[in-house]
N, CA, C and O atoms as a GROMACS GRO file, in nm:
protein
  476
    1MET      N    1   8.959  10.634  12.372
    1MET     CA    2   8.888  10.711  12.272
    1MET      C    3   8.761  10.770  12.333
    1MET      O    4   8.688  10.698  12.401
    2PRO      N    5   8.735  10.896  12.311
    2PRO     CA    6   8.616  10.958  12.370
    2PRO      C    7   8.487  10.906  12.304
    2PRO      O    8   8.485  10.862  12.189
    3ARG      N    9   8.382  10.914  12.382
    3ARG     CA   10   8.252  10.869  12.332
    3ARG      C   11   8.200  10.966  12.227
    3ARG      O   12   8.213  11.088  12.241
    4SER      N   13   8.142  10.911  12.123
    4SER     CA   14   8.092  10.995  12.015
    4SER      C   15   7.939  10.992  12.016
    4SER      O   16   7.879  10.885  12.018
    5VAL      N   17   7.878  11.109  12.015
    5VAL     CA   18   7.731  11.117  12.010
    5VAL      C   19   7.692  11.198  11.887
    5VAL      O   20   7.764  11.288  11.844
    6ASN      N   21   7.577  11.164  11.834
    6ASN     CA   22   7.533  11.232  11.712
    6ASN      C   23   7.412  11.319  11.744
    6ASN      O   24   7.301  11.294  11.698
    7ASN      N   25   7.437  11.422  11.825
    7ASN     CA   26   7.328  11.509  11.869
    7ASN      C   27   7.262  11.583  11.754
    7ASN      O   28   7.142  11.610  11.759
    8VAL      N   29   7.337  11.616  11.652
    8VAL     CA   30   7.281  11.693  11.541
    8VAL      C   31   7.169  11.614  11.473
    8VAL      O   32   7.060  11.666  11.452
    9ALA      N   33   7.197  11.489  11.438
    9ALA     CA   34   7.098  11.406  11.369
    9ALA      C   35   6.980  11.375  11.461
    9ALA      O   36   6.865  11.374  11.417
   10ALA      N   37   7.009  11.348  11.588
   10ALA     CA   38   6.901  11.315  11.682
   10ALA      C   39   6.806  11.433  11.698
   10ALA      O   40   6.684  11.416  11.701
   11LYS      N   41   6.864  11.552  11.708
   11LYS     CA   42   6.782  11.672  11.723
   11LYS      C   43   6.698  11.695  11.597
   11LYS      O   44   6.582  11.736  11.605
   12LYS      N   45   6.757  11.670  11.482
   12LYS     CA   46   6.686  11.689  11.355
   12LYS      C   47   6.568  11.593  11.344
   12LYS      O   48   6.459  11.630  11.300
   13ARG      N   49   6.593  11.466  11.387
   13ARG     CA   50   6.486  11.366  11.384
   13ARG      C   51   6.370  11.408  11.473
   13ARG      O   52   6.254  11.398  11.433
   14LYS      N   53   6.401  11.456  11.592
   14LYS     CA   54   6.296  11.497  11.686
   14LYS      C   55   6.222  11.619  11.635
   14LYS      O   56   6.099  11.628  11.647
   15LYS      N   57   6.295  11.714  11.578
   15LYS     CA   58   6.233  11.836  11.526
   15LYS      C   59   6.134  11.804  11.415
   15LYS      O   60   6.030  11.868  11.402
   16LYS      N   61   6.168  11.703  11.334
   16LYS     CA   62   6.080  11.662  11.223
   16LYS      C   63   5.944  11.620  11.276
   16LYS      O   64   5.841  11.660  11.222
   17TRP      N   65   5.941  11.538  11.383
   17TRP     CA   66   5.816  11.492  11.440
   17TRP      C   67   5.742  11.604  11.512
   17TRP      O   68   5.620  11.613  11.503
   18LEU      N   69   5.817  11.689  11.584
   18LEU     CA   70   5.752  11.799  11.656
   18LEU      C   71   5.692  11.900  11.558
   18LEU      O   72   5.589  11.961  11.585
   19LYS      N   73   5.758  11.917  11.444
   19LYS     CA   74   5.703  12.008  11.343
   19LYS      C   75   5.573  11.951  11.286
   19LYS      O   76   5.478  12.025  11.260
   20ALA      N   77   5.568  11.818  11.268
   20ALA     CA   78   5.446  11.755  11.217
   20ALA      C   79   5.332  11.764  11.318
   20ALA      O   80   5.215  11.759  11.280
   21ALA      N   81   5.366  11.776  11.448
   21ALA     CA   82   5.265  11.782  11.553
   21ALA      C   83   5.226  11.926  11.587
   21ALA      O   84   5.155  11.949  11.684
   22LYS      N   85   5.272  12.020  11.508
   22LYS     CA   86   5.242  12.160  11.534
   22LYS      C   87   5.091  12.182  11.531
   22LYS      O   88   5.023  12.134  11.441
   23GLY      N   89   5.040  12.253  11.630
   23GLY     CA   90   4.897  12.278  11.637
   23GLY      C   91   4.823  12.180  11.725
   23GLY      O   92   4.706  12.202  11.756
   24TYR      N   93   4.888  12.072  11.766
   24TYR     CA   94   4.825  11.978  11.858
   24TYR      C   95   4.822  12.040  11.997
   24TYR      O   96   4.900  12.131  12.026
   25PHE      N   97   4.733  11.991  12.082
   25PHE     CA   98   4.710  12.050  12.214
   25PHE      C   99   4.804  11.992  12.318
   25PHE      O  100   4.826  11.871  12.322
   26GLY      N  101   4.859  12.077  12.402
   26GLY     CA  102   4.937  12.035  12.519
   26GLY      C  103   5.062  11.958  12.484
   26GLY      O  104   5.138  11.995  12.394
   27GLY      N  105   5.083  11.848  12.558
   27GLY     CA  106   5.204  11.769  12.542
   27GLY      C  107   5.215  11.704  12.406
   27GLY      O  108   5.324  11.664  12.364
   28LYS      N  109   5.103  11.692  12.336
   28LYS     CA  110   5.107  11.629  12.203
   28LYS      C  111   5.186  11.712  12.103
   28LYS      O  112   5.226  11.662  11.999
   29SER      N  113   5.208  11.838  12.134
   29SER     CA  114   5.288  11.921  12.044
   29SER      C  115   5.425  11.956  12.104
   29SER      O  116   5.511  12.011  12.036
   30LYS      N  117   5.444  11.923  12.232
   30LYS     CA  118   5.568  11.964  12.300
   30LYS      C  119   5.662  11.847  12.331
   30LYS      O  120   5.784  11.860  12.323
   31LEU      N  121   5.603  11.732  12.367
   31LEU     CA  122   5.683  11.617  12.409
   31LEU      C  123   5.704  11.522  12.292
   31LEU      O  124   5.610  11.489  12.220
   32TYR      N  125   5.828  11.480  12.276
   32TYR     CA  126   5.864  11.402  12.158
   32TYR      C  127   5.782  11.273  12.146
   32TYR      O  128   5.724  11.246  12.040
   33LYS      N  129   5.777  11.195  12.252
   33LYS     CA  130   5.712  11.064  12.244
   33LYS      C  131   5.563  11.077  12.214
   33LYS      O  132   5.511  11.010  12.125
   34THR      N  133   5.493  11.162  12.289
   34THR     CA  134   5.350  11.178  12.267
   34THR      C  135   5.321  11.245  12.134
   34THR      O  136   5.222  11.214  12.068
   35ALA      N  137   5.409  11.336  12.093
   35ALA     CA  138   5.391  11.401  11.962
   35ALA      C  139   5.402  11.298  11.851
   35ALA      O  140   5.321  11.299  11.758
   36ARG      N  141   5.499  11.210  11.861
   36ARG     CA  142   5.518  11.109  11.757
   36ARG      C  143   5.398  11.015  11.752
   36ARG      O  144   5.350  10.981  11.644
   37GLN      N  145   5.349  10.974  11.868
   37GLN     CA  146   5.233  10.886  11.873
   37GLN      C  147   5.110  10.954  11.812
   37GLN      O  148   5.035  10.893  11.736
   38ALA      N  149   5.092  11.081  11.846
   38ALA     CA  150   4.975  11.155  11.795
   38ALA      C  151   4.983  11.172  11.644
   38ALA      O  152   4.882  11.159  11.575
   39VAL      N  153   5.103  11.202  11.593
   39VAL     CA  154   5.120  11.222  11.449
   39VAL      C  155   5.096  11.091  11.375
   39VAL      O  156   5.027  11.089  11.272
   40GLU      N  157   5.152  10.982  11.425
   40GLU     CA  158   5.133  10.853  11.358
   40GLU      C  159   4.985  10.814  11.356
   40GLU      O  160   4.934  10.764  11.256
   41LYS      N  161   4.917  10.838  11.468
   41LYS     CA  162   4.774  10.808  11.475
   41LYS      C  163   4.697  10.896  11.375
   41LYS      O  164   4.606  10.850  11.306
   42GLY      N  165   4.736  11.024  11.370
   42GLY     CA  166   4.670  11.116  11.278
   42GLY      C  167   4.690  11.074  11.133
   42GLY      O  168   4.598  11.083  11.052
   43TRP      N  169   4.810  11.029  11.101
   43TRP     CA  170   4.837  10.985  10.963
   43TRP      C  171   4.758  10.861  10.928
   43TRP      O  172   4.712  10.846  10.815
   44SER      N  173   4.740  10.772  11.026
   44SER     CA  174   4.663  10.651  10.997
   44SER      C  175   4.516  10.687  10.977
   44SER      O  176   4.449  10.629  10.891
   45TYR      N  177   4.464  10.783  11.056
   45TYR     CA  178   4.327  10.829  11.035
   45TYR      C  179   4.313  10.894  10.897
   45TYR      O  180   4.214  10.872  10.827
   46ALA      N  181   4.411  10.974  10.860
   46ALA     CA  182   4.406  11.044  10.732
   46ALA      C  183   4.402  10.944  10.616
   46ALA      O  184   4.327  10.962  10.520
   47TYR      N  185   4.485  10.840  10.626
   47TYR     CA  186   4.489  10.737  10.521
   47TYR      C  187   4.354  10.666  10.512
   47TYR      O  188   4.299  10.647  10.404
   48ARG      N  189   4.302  10.627  10.628
   48ARG     CA  190   4.174  10.556  10.632
   48ARG      C  191   4.062  10.643  10.575
   48ARG      O  192   3.980  10.596  10.496
   49ASP      N  193   4.060  10.770  10.615
   49ASP     CA  194   3.949  10.856  10.578
   49ASP      C  195   3.955  10.905  10.434
   49ASP      O  196   3.854  10.947  10.378
   50ARG      N  197   4.073  10.900  10.373
   50ARG     CA  198   4.079  10.930  10.229
   50ARG      C  199   4.001  10.824  10.152
   50ARG      O  200   3.936  10.854  10.052
   51LYS      N  201   4.008  10.700  10.199
   51LYS     CA  202   3.932  10.591  10.136
   51LYS      C  203   3.782  10.607  10.167
   51LYS      O  204   3.698  10.589  10.079
   52ALA      N  205   3.751  10.639  10.292
   52ALA     CA  206   3.612  10.652  10.334
   52ALA      C  207   3.543  10.767  10.260
   52ALA      O  208   3.424  10.760  10.229
   53LYS      N  209   3.618  10.872  10.231
   53LYS     CA  210   3.563  10.988  10.160
   53LYS      C  211   3.513  10.947  10.022
   53LYS      O  212   3.408  10.991   9.977
   54LYS      N  213   3.590  10.864   9.955
   54LYS     CA  214   3.551  10.815   9.822
   54LYS      C  215   3.422  10.734   9.831
   54LYS      O  216   3.334  10.746   9.746
   55ARG      N  217   3.413  10.650   9.935
   55ARG     CA  218   3.292  10.569   9.953
   55ARG      C  219   3.170  10.655   9.980
   55ARG      O  220   3.064  10.632   9.923
   56SER      N  221   3.186  10.755  10.067
   56SER     CA  222   3.070  10.836  10.104
   56SER      C  223   3.024  10.925   9.988
   56SER      O  224   2.905  10.951   9.974
   57PHE      N  225   3.118  10.970   9.906
   57PHE     CA  226   3.076  11.050   9.790
   57PHE      C  227   3.002  10.964   9.688
   57PHE      O  228   2.902  11.008   9.631
   58ARG      N  229   3.050  10.843   9.666
   58ARG     CA  230   2.980  10.753   9.572
   58ARG      C  231   2.839  10.726   9.624
   58ARG      O  232   2.744  10.722   9.545
   59GLN      N  233   2.825  10.707   9.754
   59GLN     CA  234   2.695  10.685   9.816
   59GLN      C  235   2.602  10.804   9.790
   59GLN      O  236   2.485  10.787   9.756
   60LEU      N  237   2.655  10.925   9.808
   60LEU     CA  238   2.577  11.046   9.787
   60LEU      C  239   2.532  11.058   9.642
   60LEU      O  240   2.417  11.091   9.614
   61TRP      N  241   2.625  11.030   9.549
   61TRP     CA  242   2.590  11.037   9.406
   61TRP      C  243   2.478  10.940   9.372
   61TRP      O  244   2.387  10.974   9.297
   62ILE      N  245   2.486  10.819   9.427
   62ILE     CA  246   2.384  10.718   9.398
   62ILE      C  247   2.248  10.762   9.451
   62ILE      O  248   2.146  10.741   9.385
   63VAL      N  249   2.246  10.822   9.569
   63VAL     CA  250   2.120  10.872   9.625
   63VAL      C  251   2.060  10.980   9.535
   63VAL      O  252   1.940  10.981   9.509
   64ARG      N  253   2.144  11.070   9.488
   64ARG     CA  254   2.096  11.178   9.401
   64ARG      C  255   2.045  11.125   9.268
   64ARG      O  256   1.941  11.168   9.218
   65ILE      N  257   2.118  11.030   9.211
   65ILE     CA  258   2.076  10.971   9.083
   65ILE      C  259   1.943  10.899   9.100
   65ILE      O  260   1.854  10.912   9.016
   66ASN      N  261   1.930  10.824   9.207
   66ASN     CA  262   1.807  10.749   9.233
   66ASN      C  263   1.688  10.844   9.249
   66ASN      O  264   1.580  10.818   9.195
   67ALA      N  265   1.708  10.954   9.323
   67ALA     CA  266   1.599  11.050   9.343
   67ALA      C  267   1.554  11.109   9.210
   67ALA      O  268   1.434  11.121   9.183
   68ALA      N  269   1.651  11.146   9.126
   68ALA     CA  270   1.617  11.205   8.996
   68ALA      C  271   1.555  11.100   8.904
   68ALA      O  272   1.465  11.132   8.826
   69ALA      N  273   1.604  10.977   8.911
   69ALA     CA  274   1.550  10.871   8.826
   69ALA      C  275   1.404  10.844   8.861
   69ALA      O  276   1.321  10.821   8.773
   70ARG      N  277   1.374  10.846   8.990
   70ARG     CA  278   1.236  10.819   9.032
   70ARG      C  279   1.141  10.932   8.990
   70ARG      O  280   1.021  10.909   8.970
   71LEU      N  281   1.193  11.053   8.976
   71LEU     CA  282   1.111  11.162   8.922
   71LEU      C  283   1.077  11.135   8.775
   71LEU      O  284   0.977  11.186   8.723
   72ASN      N  285   1.160  11.055   8.709
   72ASN     CA  286   1.138  11.019   8.569
   72ASN      C  287   1.085  10.876   8.555
   72ASN      O  288   1.100  10.814   8.450
   73ASP      N  289   1.022  10.826   8.660
   73ASP     CA  290   0.957  10.694   8.660
   73ASP      C  291   1.054  10.579   8.632
   73ASP      O  292   1.019  10.485   8.560
   74LEU      N  293   1.172  10.586   8.687
   74LEU     CA  294   1.270  10.477   8.676
   74LEU      C  295   1.330  10.451   8.813
   74LEU      O  296   1.327  10.536   8.902
   75LYS      N  297   1.384  10.330   8.829
   75LYS     CA  298   1.460  10.301   8.948
   75LYS      C  299   1.608  10.317   8.914
   75LYS      O  300   1.646  10.315   8.797
   76TYR      N  301   1.690  10.333   9.017
   76TYR     CA  302   1.834  10.351   8.996
   76TYR      C  303   1.893  10.234   8.919
   76TYR      O  304   1.965  10.253   8.821
   77SER      N  305   1.862  10.113   8.964
   77SER     CA  306   1.922   9.995   8.901
   77SER      C  307   1.878   9.983   8.755
   77SER      O  308   1.958   9.946   8.669
   78THR      N  309   1.752  10.013   8.728
   78THR     CA  310   1.700  10.008   8.591
   78THR      C  311   1.770  10.112   8.503
   78THR      O  312   1.804  10.085   8.388
   79LEU      N  313   1.791  10.230   8.560
   79LEU     CA  314   1.858  10.336   8.486
   79LEU      C  315   2.001  10.297   8.450
   79LEU      O  316   2.042  10.311   8.334
   80ILE      N  317   2.077  10.249   8.547
   80ILE     CA  318   2.216  10.212   8.523
   80ILE      C  319   2.224  10.098   8.422
   80ILE      O  320   2.308  10.099   8.332
   81ASP      N  321   2.136   9.998   8.438
   81ASP     CA  322   2.136   9.885   8.346
   81ASP      C  323   2.100   9.931   8.204
   81ASP      O  324   2.161   9.888   8.107
   82GLY      N  325   2.001  10.019   8.196
   82GLY     CA  326   1.959  10.070   8.064
   82GLY      C  327   2.068  10.151   7.996
   82GLY      O  328   2.088  10.141   7.875
   83LEU      N  329   2.139  10.233   8.075
   83LEU     CA  330   2.250  10.311   8.018
   83LEU      C  331   2.360  10.220   7.966
   83LEU      O  332   2.416  10.244   7.859
   84ASN      N  333   2.390  10.114   8.041
   84ASN     CA  334   2.492  10.019   7.997
   84ASN      C  335   2.451   9.948   7.869
   84ASN      O  336   2.532   9.931   7.778
   85LYS      N  337   2.324   9.907   7.862
   85LYS     CA  338   2.275   9.838   7.743
   85LYS      C  339   2.270   9.930   7.622
   85LYS      O  340   2.289   9.887   7.508
   86ALA      N  341   2.243  10.059   7.648
   86ALA     CA  342   2.239  10.157   7.539
   86ALA      C  343   2.378  10.200   7.495
   86ALA      O  344   2.393  10.274   7.398
   87GLY      N  345   2.480  10.155   7.568
   87GLY     CA  346   2.618  10.189   7.533
   87GLY      C  347   2.660  10.327   7.579
   87GLY      O  348   2.758  10.382   7.530
   88ILE      N  349   2.585  10.383   7.674
   88ILE     CA  350   2.620  10.515   7.728
   88ILE      C  351   2.706  10.493   7.851
   88ILE      O  352   2.657  10.446   7.954
   89ILE      N  353   2.833  10.528   7.840
   89ILE     CA  354   2.926  10.510   7.952
   89ILE      C  355   2.942  10.643   8.022
   89ILE      O  356   3.001  10.737   7.968
   90MET      N  357   2.889  10.650   8.143
   90MET     CA  358   2.895  10.774   8.219
   90MET      C  359   2.915  10.739   8.366
   90MET      O  360   2.847  10.651   8.419
   91ASP      N  361   3.008  10.808   8.432
   91ASP     CA  362   3.031  10.776   8.573
   91ASP      C  363   2.922  10.839   8.661
   91ASP      O  364   2.849  10.928   8.618
   92ARG      N  365   2.915  10.791   8.783
   92ARG     CA  366   2.808  10.833   8.872
   92ARG      C  367   2.821  10.979   8.914
   92ARG      O  368   2.722  11.046   8.941
   93ARG      N  369   2.942  11.028   8.918
   93ARG     CA  370   2.963  11.169   8.954
   93ARG      C  371   2.898  11.260   8.850
   93ARG      O  372   2.830  11.357   8.884
   94THR      N  373   2.919  11.227   8.723
   94THR     CA  374   2.861  11.307   8.615
   94THR      C  375   2.710  11.294   8.614
   94THR      O  376   2.639  11.393   8.596
   95LEU      N  377   2.660  11.173   8.633
   95LEU     CA  378   2.516  11.152   8.636
   95LEU      C  379   2.452  11.231   8.750
   95LEU      O  380   2.345  11.291   8.732
   96ALA      N  381   2.517  11.232   8.866
   96ALA     CA  382   2.464  11.306   8.981
   96ALA      C  383   2.464  11.456   8.952
   96ALA      O  384   2.370  11.527   8.990
   97PHE      N  385   2.569  11.503   8.885
   97PHE     CA  386   2.574  11.645   8.849
   97PHE      C  387   2.459  11.680   8.755
   97PHE      O  388   2.392  11.782   8.773
   98LEU      N  389   2.436  11.594   8.655
   98LEU     CA  390   2.324  11.618   8.562
   98LEU      C  391   2.190  11.615   8.637
   98LEU      O  392   2.102  11.697   8.612
   99ALA      N  393   2.177  11.522   8.727
   99ALA     CA  394   2.052  11.507   8.801
   99ALA      C  395   2.022  11.632   8.884
   99ALA      O  396   1.907  11.675   8.894
  100MET      N  397   2.126  11.689   8.943
  100MET     CA  398   2.106  11.806   9.029
  100MET      C  399   2.093  11.936   8.950
  100MET      O  400   2.005  12.017   8.978
  101ASN      N  401   2.180  11.954   8.851
  101ASN     CA  402   2.192  12.085   8.787
  101ASN      C  403   2.132  12.095   8.647
  101ASN      O  404   2.102  12.205   8.601
  102GLU      N  405   2.114  11.983   8.580
  102GLU     CA  406   2.060  11.983   8.443
  102GLU      C  407   1.949  11.879   8.433
  102GLU      O  408   1.965  11.778   8.365
  103PRO      N  409   1.836  11.903   8.499
  103PRO     CA  410   1.731  11.799   8.500
  103PRO      C  411   1.675  11.767   8.362
  103PRO      O  412   1.629  11.655   8.338
  104GLU      N  413   1.678  11.864   8.270
  104GLU     CA  414   1.626  11.837   8.135
  104GLU      C  415   1.714  11.735   8.063
  104GLU      O  416   1.664  11.643   7.999
  105ASP      N  417   1.845  11.754   8.075
  105ASP     CA  418   1.938  11.661   8.011
  105ASP      C  419   1.929  11.522   8.075
  105ASP      O  420   1.939  11.420   8.006
  106PHE      N  421   1.910  11.520   8.206
  106PHE     CA  422   1.896  11.392   8.276
  106PHE      C  423   1.767  11.322   8.230
  106PHE      O  424   1.763  11.200   8.215
  107ALA      N  425   1.661  11.400   8.208
  107ALA     CA  426   1.535  11.344   8.161
  107ALA      C  427   1.552  11.283   8.022
  107ALA      O  428   1.491  11.181   7.990
  108LYS      N  429   1.636  11.346   7.938
  108LYS     CA  430   1.663  11.290   7.804
  108LYS      C  431   1.733  11.155   7.815
  108LYS      O  432   1.702  11.062   7.741
  109LEU      N  433   1.826  11.145   7.908
  109LEU     CA  434   1.893  11.017   7.931
  109LEU      C  435   1.792  10.911   7.976
  109LEU      O  436   1.798  10.796   7.933
  110CYS      N  437   1.700  10.952   8.063
  110CYS     CA  438   1.597  10.859   8.110
  110CYS      C  439   1.507  10.815   7.995
  110CYS      O  440   1.465  10.699   7.989
  111ASP      N  441   1.479  10.906   7.904
  111ASP     CA  442   1.398  10.871   7.787
  111ASP      C  443   1.469  10.770   7.699
  111ASP      O  444   1.407  10.678   7.646
  112VAL      N  445   1.600  10.787   7.683
  112VAL     CA  446   1.679  10.692   7.605
  112VAL      C  447   1.667  10.553   7.667
  112VAL      O  448   1.650  10.454   7.596
  113VAL      N  449   1.677  10.547   7.798
  113VAL     CA  450   1.668  10.419   7.869
  113VAL      C  451   1.530  10.358   7.851
  113VAL      O  452   1.517  10.238   7.825
  114LYS      N  453   1.425  10.441   7.864
  114LYS     CA  454   1.289  10.390   7.849
  114LYS      C  455   1.265  10.337   7.707
  114LYS      O  456   1.203  10.232   7.689
  115ASN      N  457   1.316  10.410   7.607
  115ASN     CA  458   1.299  10.367   7.469
  115ASN      C  459   1.375  10.238   7.440
  115ASN      O  460   1.327  10.155   7.363
  116SER      N  461   1.492  10.222   7.500
  116SER     CA  462   1.569  10.100   7.478
  116SER      C  463   1.503   9.980   7.546
  116SER      O  464   1.521   9.866   7.503
  117GLN      N  465   1.427  10.004   7.654
  117GLN     CA  466   1.357   9.895   7.721
  117GLN      C  467   1.235   9.851   7.639
  117GLN      O  468   1.202   9.732   7.633
  118ASP      N  469   1.170   9.949   7.575
  118ASP     CA  470   1.050   9.916   7.497
  118ASP      C  471   1.087   9.834   7.374
  118ASP      O  472   1.012   9.744   7.333
  119ALA      N  473   1.201   9.864   7.315
  119ALA     CA  474   1.239   9.798   7.188
  119ALA      C  475   1.284   9.656   7.209
  119ALA      O  476   1.319   9.587   7.112
   0.00000   0.00000   0.00000
């Protein structure tokens, strides 16, 4: 019986990886083994950095909120605690947006916190 090879599927498998490596420099886009290694490494970086992006944005929002809170004579932690006690549920992204683009509205929130602390 003659030997059977599955060149069609093998070629398709290799093309899939080479297509994913399109735009890579040199052998990383031309050679199957190095292309596959580069793509796998790239995917692992992409997965890791999607998580890191969320962390860095939260960090940025907190810095912005803190800066705006200090303009209104509050600390970040005091502001967040006061908002929670006042029953105002707002995420940090929204608070940062208010702090940057709507300082009057942010000042009103700070006043609510100050009034709830006095009472």
